[in-house]
N, CA, C and O of each residue as an XYZ file, in Angstrom:
208
protein
N      31.292    -36.019    -21.655
C      30.921    -35.267    -20.468
C      31.570    -33.883    -20.464
O      30.974    -32.909    -20.007
N      32.793    -33.810    -20.978
C      33.504    -32.532    -21.005
C      32.815    -31.550    -21.948
O      32.904    -30.339    -21.744
N      32.145    -32.040    -22.953
C      31.424    -31.148    -23.876
C      30.052    -30.750    -23.319
O      29.480    -29.738    -23.726
N      29.544    -31.534    -22.410
C      28.222    -31.273    -21.867
C      28.225    -30.123    -20.863
O      27.257    -29.366    -20.790
N      29.284    -29.987    -20.102
C      29.343    -28.946    -19.064
C      29.262    -27.534    -19.667
O      28.474    -26.728    -19.174
N      30.036    -27.198    -20.708
C      29.884    -25.856    -21.288
C      28.486    -25.608    -21.876
O      27.979    -24.488    -21.815
N      27.878    -26.628    -22.431
C      26.527    -26.469    -22.974
C      25.526    -26.180    -21.854
O      24.621    -25.362    -22.023
N      25.687    -26.842    -20.728
C      24.803    -26.592    -19.589
C      25.006    -25.179    -19.066
O      24.037    -24.488    -18.751
N      26.266    -24.742    -18.971
C      26.549    -23.387    -18.500
C      25.990    -22.331    -19.447
O      25.450    -21.320    -18.997
N      26.112    -22.555    -20.745
C      25.558    -21.609    -21.726
C      24.040    -21.589    -21.623
O      23.432    -20.519    -21.670
N      23.422    -22.757    -21.484
C      21.960    -22.809    -21.366
C      21.490    -22.092    -20.105
O      20.480    -21.389    -20.134
N      22.210    -22.263    -18.999
C      21.850    -21.557    -17.769
C      22.008    -20.050    -17.922
O      21.169    -19.286    -17.445
N      23.072    -19.620    -18.581
C      23.289    -18.191    -18.793
C      22.170    -17.595    -19.639
O      21.680    -16.508    -19.333
N      21.762    -18.285    -20.689
C      20.673    -17.799    -21.537
C      19.369    -17.765    -20.755
O      18.598    -16.813    -20.880
N      19.113    -18.788    -19.951
C      17.879    -18.842    -19.168
C      17.816    -17.686    -18.179
O      16.786    -17.022    -18.062
N      18.930    -17.438    -17.458
C      18.944    -16.328    -16.501
C      18.820    -14.984    -17.204
O      18.179    -14.070    -16.684
N      19.430    -14.854    -18.385
C      19.341    -13.611    -19.141
C      17.895    -13.349    -19.590
O      17.396    -12.231    -19.462
N      17.238    -14.369    -20.109
C      15.840    -14.209    -20.533
C      14.937    -13.911    -19.345
O      14.012    -13.107    -19.454
N      15.200    -14.554    -18.213
C      14.412    -14.310    -17.009
C      14.593    -12.872    -16.520
O      13.621    -12.224    -16.131
N      15.805    -12.380    -16.539
C      16.075    -11.008    -16.124
C      15.426    -10.015    -17.082
O      14.911     -8.984    -16.648
N      15.444    -10.312    -18.372
C      14.795     -9.437    -19.356
C      13.304     -9.352    -19.113
O      12.717     -8.273    -19.183
N      12.684    -10.499    -18.826
C      11.243    -10.523    -18.585
C      10.891     -9.737    -17.331
O       9.933     -8.964    -17.321
N      11.676     -9.941    -16.265
C      11.398     -9.223    -15.026
C      11.621     -7.727    -15.190
O      10.874     -6.927    -14.626
N      12.644     -7.335    -15.958
C      12.910     -5.917    -16.191
C      11.786     -5.297    -17.003
O      11.361     -4.179    -16.713
N      11.300     -6.003    -18.012
C      10.203     -5.478    -18.828
C       8.950     -5.306    -17.979
O       8.237     -4.314    -18.128
N       8.673     -6.250    -17.096
C       7.509     -6.135    -16.223
C       7.666     -4.963    -15.269
O       6.714     -4.224    -15.019
N       8.878     -4.794    -14.734
C       9.152     -3.705    -13.802
C       8.973     -2.349    -14.485
O       8.371     -1.439    -13.915
N       9.487     -2.218    -15.692
C       9.354     -0.949    -16.406
C       7.914     -0.691    -16.826
O       7.459      0.453    -16.791
N       7.191     -1.729    -17.221
C       5.806     -1.533    -17.634
C       4.921     -1.176    -16.443
O       3.877     -0.547    -16.615
N       5.327     -1.569    -15.247
C       4.518     -1.236    -14.078
C       4.543      0.258    -13.798
O       3.620      0.785    -13.176
N       5.574      0.940    -14.242
C       5.621      2.383    -14.076
C       4.875      3.113    -15.191
O       4.386      4.224    -14.989
N       4.786      2.485    -16.371
C       4.068      3.104    -17.479
C       2.565      2.988    -17.294
O       1.830      3.950    -17.514
N       2.110      1.810    -16.890
C       0.686      1.585    -16.669
C       0.499      1.011    -15.279
O       0.967     -0.097    -15.016
N      -0.166      1.719    -14.378
C      -0.334      1.215    -13.011
C      -1.135     -0.080    -12.932
O      -1.031     -0.792    -11.934
N      -1.929     -0.409    -13.947
C      -2.740     -1.629    -13.919
C      -1.883     -2.867    -14.122
O      -2.368     -3.981    -13.928
N      -0.615     -2.702    -14.509
C       0.229     -3.858    -14.809
C       0.812     -4.493    -13.555
O       1.685     -5.355    -13.659
N       0.365     -4.101    -12.401
C       0.846     -4.718    -11.185
C       1.842     -3.864    -10.440
O       2.597     -4.372     -9.611
N       1.858     -2.588    -10.720
C       2.774     -1.696    -10.031
C       2.308     -1.436     -8.615
O       1.301     -1.986     -8.169
N       3.038     -0.603     -7.922
C       2.683     -0.284     -6.542
C       1.507      0.667     -6.526
O       1.589      1.769     -7.067
N       0.416      0.250     -5.910
C      -0.796      1.056     -5.884
C      -0.947      1.836     -4.588
O      -1.916      2.577     -4.425
N      -0.001      1.682     -3.659
C      -0.145      2.364     -2.391
C       0.178      3.855     -2.501
O      -0.109      4.606     -1.568
N       0.757      4.299     -3.597
C       1.104      5.708     -3.759
C       0.070      6.479     -4.573
O       0.220      7.687     -4.753
N      -0.966      5.823     -5.064
C      -1.944      6.518     -5.892
C      -2.743      7.519     -5.076
O      -3.163      7.233     -3.955
N      -2.944      8.687     -5.648
C      -3.770      9.677     -5.023
C      -3.085     10.495     -3.943
O      -3.703     11.367     -3.333
N      -1.852     10.224     -3.714
C      -1.130     10.968     -2.687
C      -0.260     12.032     -3.348
O       0.170     11.893     -4.493
N      -0.025     13.066     -2.612
C       0.855     14.111     -3.087
C       2.308     13.719     -2.876
O       2.605     12.574     -2.534
N       3.206     14.663     -3.076
C       4.611     14.334     -2.839
C       4.867     14.026     -1.369
O       4.229     14.587     -0.478
N       5.784     13.151     -1.145
C       6.100     12.739      0.219
C       6.904     13.831      0.909
O       7.659     14.564      0.271
N       6.730     13.925      2.207
C       7.502     14.899      2.993
C       8.935     14.394      3.119
O       9.160     13.192      3.261
N       9.895     15.296      3.068
C      11.295     14.847      3.204
C      11.557     14.294      4.593
O      11.006     14.772      5.585
N      12.391     13.299      4.645
C      12.724     12.696      5.932
C      13.667     13.627      6.697
O      14.651     14.124      6.149
N      13.354     13.847      7.943
C      14.188     14.782      8.739
C      15.256     14.043      9.495
O      16.045     14.659     10.211
């Protein structure tokens, strides 16, 4: 049992790392290509007015 706990922790760390990598890649690709699921509410608009 003592050997199983570090293996579980390492597996969880790898899983979270891979999940974060996938989400980061999706986030970055959404800015490169708007069709990848990025925010479409800003399309066609000019620069936003500064907040006063």
